[in-house]
C-alpha positions as CSV (number, residue, x, y, z in Angstrom):
1,M,47.6,-22.6,14.2
2,K,46.9,-23.5,10.6
3,R,43.2,-22.8,11.2
4,M,43.9,-19.3,12.5
5,L,46.1,-18.5,9.5
6,L,43.5,-19.8,7.1
7,M,40.8,-17.7,8.8
8,A,43.0,-14.6,8.7
9,L,43.6,-15.1,5.0
10,L,39.9,-15.5,4.3
11,C,39.1,-12.3,6.1
12,L,41.6,-10.1,4.3
13,P,39.5,-9.5,1.1
14,L,36.6,-8.5,3.4
15,A,38.7,-5.6,4.9
16,G,39.0,-3.9,1.5
17,T,35.3,-4.3,0.8
18,M,34.4,-2.9,4.2
19,A,36.6,0.2,3.6
20,Q,35.0,0.8,0.3
21,D,31.5,0.3,1.8
22,A,32.4,2.8,4.5
23,E,33.1,5.5,1.9
24,K,30.0,4.6,0.0
25,D,28.0,4.9,3.3
26,R,29.6,8.3,4.0
27,V,28.5,9.6,0.6
28,V,25.0,8.2,1.0
29,D,24.6,9.6,4.5
30,A,25.8,13.0,3.4
31,M,23.3,13.0,0.6
32,K,20.5,11.9,2.9
33,M,21.2,14.7,5.3
34,G,21.7,17.3,2.5
35,D,25.1,18.0,3.9
36,A,27.0,19.6,1.0
37,H,30.1,20.3,3.1
38,E,30.5,16.7,4.2
39,L,29.8,15.4,0.7
40,A,32.4,17.8,-0.8
41,S,35.0,16.7,1.7
42,L,34.8,13.2,0.0
43,F,35.6,14.6,-3.5
44,I,38.9,14.6,-5.4
45,A,40.3,18.1,-6.0
46,S,38.5,18.6,-9.3
47,I,35.2,16.6,-9.5
48,D,33.1,15.9,-12.6
49,L,29.7,17.1,-11.3
50,T,26.3,17.0,-12.9
51,V,23.4,18.5,-11.1
52,K,20.1,18.4,-13.1
53,D,21.0,19.9,-16.5
54,A,24.3,21.6,-15.5
55,S,27.5,19.6,-15.9
56,D,31.2,20.5,-15.7
57,V,34.4,19.9,-13.8
58,Y,34.5,21.9,-10.5
59,S,36.7,22.5,-7.6
60,R,35.5,21.1,-4.2
61,A,34.5,24.6,-3.1
62,Q,32.5,25.2,-6.3
63,A,30.9,21.8,-6.1
64,E,29.9,22.4,-2.5
65,Q,28.1,25.6,-3.4
66,I,26.3,24.0,-6.2
67,L,25.2,21.1,-4.0
68,R,24.2,23.4,-1.1
69,K,21.9,25.3,-3.5
70,F,20.5,22.0,-4.9
71,F,19.8,20.6,-1.4
72,N,18.2,23.9,-0.3
73,E,15.8,23.7,-3.2
74,N,15.3,19.9,-3.0
75,P,15.5,18.9,0.7
76,P,16.5,15.2,0.7
77,V,14.3,12.5,2.3
78,D,16.2,9.3,1.4
79,V,18.8,7.7,-0.9
80,V,18.5,4.1,-2.1
81,I,21.4,2.4,-3.9
82,E,20.0,0.1,-6.5
83,H,23.1,-1.1,-8.3
84,S,26.8,-1.1,-7.8
85,G,29.9,-2.5,-9.5
86,V,33.4,-2.0,-10.7
87,S,34.4,-0.2,-13.9
88,K,37.1,-1.4,-16.2
89,S,39.5,1.1,-14.7
90,G,38.9,-0.3,-11.2
91,D,36.6,2.5,-10.0
92,K,33.6,1.5,-7.8
93,Y,30.3,2.9,-9.0
94,F,26.9,3.2,-7.4
95,I,23.5,4.0,-9.0
96,G,20.5,4.9,-7.0
97,I,17.5,7.1,-6.4
98,L,17.6,10.3,-4.3
99,R,14.2,11.0,-3.0
100,T,13.6,14.7,-2.1
101,R,10.5,16.7,-1.0
102,T,10.3,17.9,-4.6
103,G,10.7,14.7,-6.5
104,Y,13.0,11.8,-7.4
105,F,16.5,12.1,-8.9
106,R,18.7,9.4,-10.4
107,T,22.1,9.5,-8.6
108,T,25.3,8.0,-9.8
109,F,28.8,8.3,-8.2
110,F,32.2,6.8,-8.8
111,L,34.8,6.2,-6.1
112,K,38.4,6.3,-7.2
113,K,41.2,4.7,-5.1
114,G,43.9,7.2,-4.2
115,D,46.6,7.7,-1.6
116,A,44.0,8.9,0.9
117,G,41.6,6.0,0.2
118,F,38.5,6.1,-1.9
119,Q,37.3,9.5,-3.0
120,V,34.4,10.6,-5.2
121,K,35.6,11.4,-8.7
122,Q,32.2,11.8,-10.4
123,L,28.8,12.6,-9.0
124,R,25.6,12.9,-11.1
125,I,22.2,14.0,-9.8
126,E,19.8,13.9,-12.7
127,N,16.0,14.2,-13.1
128,S,14.5,10.8,-12.8
129,K,12.5,9.6,-15.9
130,S,9.8,8.3,-13.6
131,D,8.6,8.8,-10.0
132,F,8.6,5.6,-8.1
């Protein structure tokens, strides 16, 4: 009985990590597929969005249109997350490379914990300084 209780207590922290990883995976999968609608469904109501040289706070609908245009002009091939961590405010962040048919883009996104679970509060897709 004590062993089962100990095992249950050891597994609890993993449940939170798995949920956070599931949201990260949904973001990455939507980006890989170039699915602006699915990606926008993961955003908070007003997202801080940077796509190439344009940056502002947009509604989900506006962000979806901007991303749809970007993905049409730069069809995605792959996304590789190279670094992740937790900010001082408790947000999860992920940094990686979005490879498209037209080139490479540095990608950063922040997941914020809310009532509905983790949602994307900031997404940056910027020109990469070098092609890998």
